[in-house]
C-alpha positions in Angstrom: 88.1 131.3 74.2 86.4 129.4 71.4 82.7 128.5 71.8 83.4 124.8 71.7 86.2 125.1 74.3 83.9 127.2 76.6 81.2 124.5 76.4 83.7 121.8 77.3 85.0 123.9 80.3 81.4 124.4 81.6 80.7 120.7 81.3 83.8 119.8 83.2 83.0 122.3 86.0 79.4 121.1 86.2 80.6 117.4 86.5 83.2 118.4 89.0 80.6 120.1 91.3 78.4 117.1 91.1 81.1 114.6 91.9 82.7 116.5 94.8 79.6 117.0 97.0 80.9 116.4 100.5 79.5 116.2 104.0 80.8 118.4 106.9 83.2 115.6 107.8 84.7 115.5 104.3 83.0 112.3 103.2 81.8 112.1 99.6 78.0 111.8 99.5 77.3 110.1 96.1 77.6 110.6 92.4 74.8 112.8 91.1 75.7 112.4 87.4 74.9 108.9 86.3 75.6 109.5 82.6 79.1 108.2 82.7 79.4 104.4 83.1 83.2 104.7 83.5 82.9 107.0 86.5 80.3 104.7 88.1 82.5 101.7 87.5 85.5 103.6 89.0 83.5 104.5 92.1 82.3 100.9 92.5 85.9 99.5 92.3 87.1 102.0 94.8 84.8 100.6 97.5 86.6 98.3 100.0 85.8 94.6 99.5 84.4 92.8 102.4 86.7 90.0 103.7 84.8 87.1 105.2 85.7 86.7 108.9 87.5 83.5 109.7 88.3 82.5 113.3 91.5 80.8 114.4 91.4 77.1 115.2 93.9 74.6 116.7 95.5 72.1 114.3 98.2 69.5 114.6 101.3 70.0 112.5 103.4 66.8 111.8 107.1 67.4 111.9 110.3 65.6 111.1 111.5 63.4 114.0 113.3 65.5 116.7 112.5 68.7 114.9 109.6 69.8 117.2 111.5 72.4 119.2 113.2 73.8 116.1 109.8 74.1 114.4 108.4 75.8 117.6 111.2 78.4 117.4 110.5 79.1 113.7 106.8 79.5 114.4 107.5 82.0 117.2 109.7 84.0 114.9 106.9 84.1 112.4 104.4 85.2 115.1 102.3 82.0 114.7 100.8 80.8 118.0 101.9 77.3 118.9 101.8 74.8 121.7 104.4 72.1 122.2 103.8 70.1 125.5 107.1 68.9 127.0 107.8 66.4 129.8 111.0 65.8 131.7 112.9 62.6 131.7 116.3 61.4 133.1 118.9 60.4 130.6 122.2 58.7 131.3 125.0 59.6 128.9 127.8 57.3 127.9 130.2 59.1 130.3 127.9 58.0 133.2 126.4 61.4 133.8 122.6 61.6 134.4 120.8 64.7 133.1 117.2 65.7 133.0 116.0 66.7 129.5 112.7 67.9 128.1 111.1 65.8 125.4 108.0 66.4 123.3 105.0 64.7 124.9 103.6 63.9 121.5 106.6 63.0 119.3 106.6 64.7 115.8 103.6 66.8 116.6 103.2 70.5 117.5 99.9 72.4 117.7 99.3 75.6 115.9 96.5 78.1 116.2 95.7 79.6 112.8 93.0 80.5 110.4 92.6 77.8 107.7 93.9 80.0 105.0 97.1 80.4 106.9 98.0 76.7 106.6 100.5 77.5 103.8 102.4 79.7 106.3 102.9 76.7 108.6 103.8 74.3 105.8 106.5 76.7 104.7 108.3 76.3 108.1 111.4 74.1 107.8 110.8 70.8 109.4 107.0 70.7 109.0 105.8 67.9 106.8 102.0 68.3 106.9 99.0 69.3 108.9 96.7 66.6 110.0 93.6 66.5 107.8 90.5 64.5 107.2 90.4 63.9 103.5 91.1 67.2 101.8 90.0 69.3 104.8 92.1 70.3 107.7 91.1 68.5 110.9 90.8 70.9 113.9 91.1 70.0 117.5 88.6 71.4 120.0 89.7 74.5 121.8 88.6 73.2 125.3 90.8 70.1 124.6 93.9 72.3 124.0 93.1 74.8 126.7 92.8 71.9 129.3 96.2 70.5 128.3 97.9 73.9 128.3 96.6 74.9 131.8 96.3 71.5 133.4 99.4 69.5 132.5 101.9 71.8 134.4 100.0 71.1 137.6 100.3 67.3 137.4 102.8 64.5 136.9 102.5 63.1 133.4 104.4 61.1 130.7 103.7 59.6 127.3 101.7 56.4 127.1 101.0 53.9 124.4 97.9 54.7 122.4 94.8 53.0 123.9 91.4 52.4 122.4 89.6 50.1 124.9 89.5 49.9 128.6 87.5 51.2 131.6 86.8 54.9 131.0 86.9 57.5 133.8 86.2 61.2 134.0 88.4 63.6 136.0 86.0 65.5 138.2 88.2 67.9 140.2 91.5 69.7 140.0 93.3 70.6 136.8 92.1 68.8 133.7 88.6 68.5 135.2 86.0 67.3 132.7 88.5 65.3 130.5 87.7 61.7 129.9 90.3 58.9 129.6 91.1 55.3 130.3 91.8 54.3 133.9 95.1 52.3 134.4 97.3 51.5 137.3 101.0 51.8 137.5 102.4 50.2 140.7 100.4 51.8 143.5 99.4 55.0 141.5 96.2 55.5 139.6 96.5 57.1 136.2 94.1 58.3 133.6 95.3 57.9 130.0 94.0 60.9 128.0 93.9 60.3 124.2 93.9 62.8 121.3 92.1 60.7 118.8 93.0 63.1 115.9 96.7 62.3 116.2 96.4 58.9 117.8 98.6 59.9 120.8 98.0 59.4 124.5 99.4 60.8 127.8 99.2 59.2 131.2 98.3 61.6 134.0 98.5 60.8 137.7 95.2 61.2 139.6 93.9 60.5 143.1 91.0 58.2 143.7 88.8 61.1 144.8 89.5 63.0 141.6 87.9 60.5 139.2 84.6 58.8 138.6 83.5 56.0 136.3 82.2 57.2 133.0 78.5 56.2 132.7 77.4 54.8 129.4 
């Protein structure tokens, strides 16, 4: 072997020993030889980049009219968590038959639980027009608000109600939906509390007993 070639071989072996120093578990310790900027750069680029943690939030997706259920099926197929509250109503067909159908409680809205960076995945779903925003930022609903609707509505009689802004306010103090605040109204002999989602300007009337509510103190 020529002297120059021998020197090169020794240099390579020396660098190799320094670069492959391992722990008992097989984990590389560190580079001993700092003379090569390219090797240091390579080692730096090989380190995994930290991804900032982003928690999921609930948002309201606005859909084409009468596309809420189809959008819900598409979201489920894409493994995106969603919530579409439905209520039952009787409909009479032209042939005289009466059937009970399920309709969206908040027409043209479905709620999705996503990280903000996943908004594009929702907007790609056929039938979704937009996600409710405040300016350029997505507007999130509070998790307790959604949790109360998901767990409480199935235990009560409810139906859509025209959006309300003013009126005597009352708080539900017992049973499902406990803690939620709405406007107290009366329909025939029944008391109802109209709960409003301000973000989407939609309301729902929930039947309550007189012992389940209290006036909201200012």
